[in-house]
N, C-alpha and C positions, 0 to 999 in steps of 0.2 A: 448517556447514563440519566441525565432527567427524567427524559421520557421510559426509560425503562423502569426508572422507581416510579412512574406517577403509574403503569400499567400495571406493576406487583400491586401497589396500592386499592390500584382501582380492582385488582380479582379477590383481594383482601376483602373491602367494605360491602363487598356480595353478600357476605355472611358476618361479618362483624371480626373486629381485628382477633382479638382473645390471645391464646396462646398459640404458639407451632405445634404443640403434642396435641392440644385440643382439635386443630385442624387436621393434620394426621388422620387422627380417628375419626373426621367425617370424612365419608366415600366422597361425597360430595365434593366436598372442598379442596379434597387430595387431588379429584382428577383436575378441579380446575385450574390448584397450583401448577400438577403435572405437565396441563395442558401450556400454560406458563411459559414455564421452564423449555420446553421442547419448542416454544417459537423463540424463544430470549435467546436460546442459542446458535438458532438458525442464521441468528442475526447479529449477536455481540458473544463475545469472547468466553471462555468457561470461566476464568477468571473472573470477567467483570459479573459474570452472573453469580458464582460463589460467594462473592466479596459483599453484592447487594443482597443478596437472601442471608446471611452471616448476619449484616449490620442491621438491616430491617427487624429479622426473624429471630436473632441470636440463632442461628440453624448450626445444629453441631453437625460431622460428615456422616453423622447416620442419618441425619435428619435430611443431609443434602441429597446421599444416595438413593431414600426413599421417593424424593422428588424426580428420579432418573438421571442425575449426575455423575458422571462417569469421578470418582471419587480415587481411585487408583489414577485414572490419569492427571486427577488434579495436583494430588500428592505429588509428581512431577515437576511442580512448579514450587521450589522452596518458599518465596513469602508470597503465597496467593491470598494467606490471609492477612496481608496489608492491599492487596489489591494488587501485586507486580507479576506481572508477566516473565520475569526478567529470570534467567538459569534453567532452563525446560529441559531438565536431561532423564528423561524416563530407563529406568534401570533394565538391562537387557536380559531379556529370557533365557540367555544360556545357548539358543538354539542356532544352529546352523539348517539351511534347507536341505533334502537329501538330494545327491546326487543322479543327476538327469541328462540325459542325451544320448547319442547314437550309437555311440559305443560304451555307457555305460549297463552292465548288465542289469533287468529288473527283477529282483528276488522273491518280492512278494506285490501279488498285485491286489485292490481292494473292489470286490463289484458288491452292489446289493440291488436288492430286489425290493419293489416299490408295491405297499399296500394295494395300490389301484390295480385290479386283475386283470387290465387289459394294455397293462406296458409289460405285464410276467413273462406273455410270450416270447418281447424284446432280450429280456435278463437271459431266459432258456438259451436261444438261439448263441447271443454272446457266450452264454457259460462252455456251450458246447466247441464253439471254432476257436477260444482264443487259446484254452490249453492245447487243440490239437496244432494249432501255427508256431505257438510260442515254444523255447528252449525249454527242454524237459526241468532245466534247474529254476525255472519258473512256478512256483506256488501261486495258490487262489483263495481269499478270505471271500466268501459268500453272506452276506448279511440278509436276512431274510425278519419277515415281522414276527415277533415274538407270540408264541401260540399258531404257528403256522405247524403244516404235517411235514417234520424236519423229514422221518422216515420215507415219507412219498417221494420228498427230492432227492435224498441218498439214494432210492433206488432207482430213478431216474437217469440219475450220473453213472451209475453200475454198469446200467443196460447201453451206455454209449461206451465205454471202452474203463477196464479197469485201473489202468495206470491213471487215466488223467484222474478220473475220480479220484484215487488218493494224495492226487495235489490239489483237491479242493475241502479247505474246512470250511463248514456251515455256523455261524455263530446268531444266535438271534440279536435283531437292534431294529431298531423300530427307523424309516425310512421312506421319505413321500414321493421320491422321486428316483428314477436311475441314475441320477446323476451324482456318482460318490465323490465326483473331483471337487465340488463345488463346497460339499460339508467340511473339509478336514484335509489336510496339508501333511506330508509325509516331512519330519526333520529328524535331526541328530543331536544328541546332548554334545557334551564338549571333549564326553570320555566315550562318545560315539554310540552312546545306547539311543536304540530308535523309539520315538514317540508320537503323539499324531498331533498335531496344532489346529485346533477349533475356530472358529469365530468366536468373536464377542458374542452375538447373539444375530438371529436373524428378525427383523421387523415382526410384531406381532402378525398372527393372521396369514403371514406367508406360510405357502405350502411347505416353504423347507424350513422351517422354525421345528419339524419334528425331525429333522435329519439328524445320527451323531448328537446326541445328548452323552454332555462329556463322561457321567460318571456310566451312566449304562454301559457308553464306548468303552472306558477302561477295564470293564467287568468285560465283556463280551472278547475284547481282541487281545487282553492280556497285556495293552501297551499301556504308559503313563500317557494319560489327555492333557495340555496343556490347552487353557484358554486364552484367545490374544485379547489384547486390551480393545482393538481396532475392530470395526465392521467390517468383512469380505466373504468375496465369494472365490473361489480356488481358480473358476474358471478364468477369472480378473486379474490373475497371477500366474505370471511367467519367469523359470527361472532355468539356468542353467550354470556350468561352472563358471561362467564370465561375466553373468549380469543376471541382474530381477530386474522384471518389469512388472506395473503393477498400472489396469486403465483408470484414465483420467478420473471416470465417474466413481471409480473407490473413495480417490484422494476427495475429491468434492463431497460424497455423502457422510465420511467422516470428518470433515471441515462443517458441515452444518449438523449432523446428529452430536458429537462431541463439543462443536463449538472453539474449535482448533484452527488455525491459520494452516495452509497449506503446506507450508513449509514446517511445520509442528506436527501433522499428520505424517509426514514422509519420516520426519524423524522417531516418530512413534512405529512407524510400521518396520523401517529400519531396526529398530532394537528388539520387537516382537521376532521376524521373519532373522534376522543375524547377517542381514548382508545391507549393503547399499541400496538404494529405488533409485529406478530410474520410471517416469509418467511416459505410458504410452497414449497418446490424444491431449485433448487440448482441456484440460480442467476449468478455462477462465470459461470455456463457452455451456458450460454445464449449469442449468437453471434446476433449482431444488425448490417445490413447493413450501411453504414451512405448514400451510395450513394442513394440510394431507399427508406431510413428511414422505412426499415421493417424488422423485427425478421424474422431469419434465419434460428437461431436453438433454440429450447425451453429447457429451465431449469425445464420445469414439465412434467406431466406425459400425461396430455391432453392440451388443448389448456386455459380450466377454470378449476379451481380447485374442481369446485361445480360437475363435474361428475365424481371424484371421492372420494370425501369426504361429508359428512353430520357432523353437528352439531346440537345434540339435547339438549342440555345442561344438567342438573342434573336432573337425572330422578324419580321419587319417591322418597324414602328416600336414594336412592345412595350417597354416598359423595362425589363420583368424578364425573365430568360429562363426557357425553358418545360422541363418533365419529361412524359413519358408514366407512367404508373405501372399496374400490375397492377389489375383492380377485377373481383374474385369477385363480390360482391354486382350487378355491371352485367352478367358475366355468365349468372348464375342467372335474371336476369327475361329472357333469350334461350332458356334450356334446353328449351323445348317445343319451340323452332327442330331441336334437335341429334335431340329423340327423333324427331322427323319422318322420318330420312335412314335407312331400312330398312338399307340395306348396311353400316352399323353395328352393327346388333342381331342380324342371323341369320345362322347357320352359327356361331354360338358351342354351347360344350355344355351353355346352358342356354338353355328357350325364350327367344323376343324378347324377352318381355313382364317374365319375371323379370331379365333382363340391363338393361332399363332400368329396373327399378327399382334395381335395384343401382349403375348409372350414376348414379343422381340421389341415391342417399343420399352415394356417395362424392364425388360434387358439394358435398353440402351440407356433409360432413365438414371435407373440403380447406378449404372459405372459412370456416369455421369455426376451424381451425386456423392459419389464415395471419393473422388480421385483425389480431391486435396488431401483428407485424411489418410489416404494409403499411403499418398505421396510424405507427408508429414512423420508416420511410424517410418516407413522406408529411412527418412533421412534420420531419423533417432536412431535403429537400431544400427543404421553406416555411422554415425558419430560415437556409438561406444563400440567399432570396432569389428561389424561384423558384414559376412558376405551375404548377400540377398537375395532370395532365388524365388522371380516367382511362378507361382502355379495356379492353374487356370482357375476361374472362381465366374458364374452364372449366378445370381442373385434376384428373387422376387420378394419386397418385403411383407410381412406376413398380411399388413395392413392393406396389400395393395392386389393380394395375390385372392380374385376371384375365383381361382381354380384348386381348392384345395384339396378336392378329392386326391388328388397325385401331388407327388413330391416334383415342384418345379426349380428349386435351387440347389446348386451343388458347387460344395467348396471341399479342398482336399487340406485344409491346413491343422483340423481338428483332427492329427495325427497321434499315435503313440510310439516317440521316438525308442528304440531301445537297438542291441548286437542281434543278430540272425545268423547261427552258422558261425558265429565269431567275426563277422562283417558287421559293419558299420549299416545299421536299418533304420526302417521307417514302416512302421506296422500303420496300414488304413484300411478302410472301408470301399469297396468299388460300389459306385452306384449304376453299373448295368448298363452304361452307355459307353462301346467299348473303344470309339475314339477318345473321349473326352478321362477317361480313368486310364488309357495310355499314356494320352500327355501329360498325364500326374504324374505317372511313370517315370518318363524321361524328365521330367524337371526333377525328381528324386536322386534318378542317379547322376543328373548334373550336381546336385548337393553334395555328392559322395558318398550314397548312402543305397541299400540296396531292397526296394518293394518288396514288402512283404503283403499279400492278401491275406487279411484277416478270415473273409469268408470268398463264396463265388457267390451267396446269396444276396446279389444287391437290393433286397426290400429291408435288409438290418440298416442300411445307410441312408437309403429313403423317408424308413418311420422314423427313425433318430431325427435325421433331418424338418421331419415337419414337427417335431417337438424341439426346434431350435438347437439338437445337439448333435453329437458327432462319438466317434470312438476314445478322443481323449478326453472329453465329458463323463465319459462311465466308467472311467478305471483311474483309480486311485491307488496311487504308489504306500506302500508299508516299506 
């Protein structure tokens, strides 16, 4: 506390003490104070920082908010003005997650077109294939950039199939990526009304900061939009009827940006999401750079847990819920099928033989590096009562991929669970390596689900994977 107080006084001495209001009106001083607050929250508790600002500068709640403190979270500490953290009790938002699982019907899926023209072909392919393979009771809401040629898009849909086009509603809503899952999550109020839960915000400067602005989303989608008090991306939250898992990185980011303890973050997320939270990954391993405000070391296997885990819920008559998990060892057993695909290895800067050797070495190194974390994931899932089914997984980390002209990572957990023709199903995108795809389908069947190929076009899965995403990333429930 003394060091924190002295750092604040040093910050103020740079332009003279003056009144807080004058400081807030001075853009340079405000920037310095906001920077001090950001660093202080990463090292100290929200209540400590707020109490110090109140004591030193007689800051009001409005002043604290202007300085970047989460006053709505602060108010959940009933005695924060006395510097006490006791009694933290955030008011529940009154929401519960939308029901998700291999047997739960999907009434509406939300897709989004990015303003980046090179992503549009992928979005169009998904929009063509998903209505074709999914039950006719599933409808689609497609968001496009404001000012886009909506008539042209409607005309393209009509050329595909009139009945499929009738299931697609087009709305104007700005989006920076294809990944609708990350910017919002479907939820229900206590009386069953559908709402869209959006994150507190994304970091300024991030591309996703343009996704799902609450006010415009409410108007465009015709839904009530509720803003969470926590920072998150939807791919790092997974739920079914049994449990809700949140990636360790999300816990750590909120701990540093809000100035809370890990348990307080989980309490806050639980109040927002309406369920008890279980952490997937090791939050203690996360390192957060207080200077840049970014993660520098993750506590997860991937940056989003939906790349490595899929929750299917209780399937058929099984008493336990089922989860899929990435299994690199199972993938290595099939690597020779990948090596036979000449198109993956020819035309690179090294001879094909050398490329194959490098890729195999990277697959093996990646499997070793991921082993402990995936074992930890599996143990957490099993403690929560899940039957865990491994699916093939081969991966080259982006920074180690010297052959980025083609996709060389293959994973089968980023799937969309939902019924198909009255049976439990798993919708997935094949990568076009028949033996890998068939091995994944066998594991889906082992989980009690019918595998449903969304498309025969392997380019969709490969291009999405090059973007570090997949089918689940691109589909947001409503």
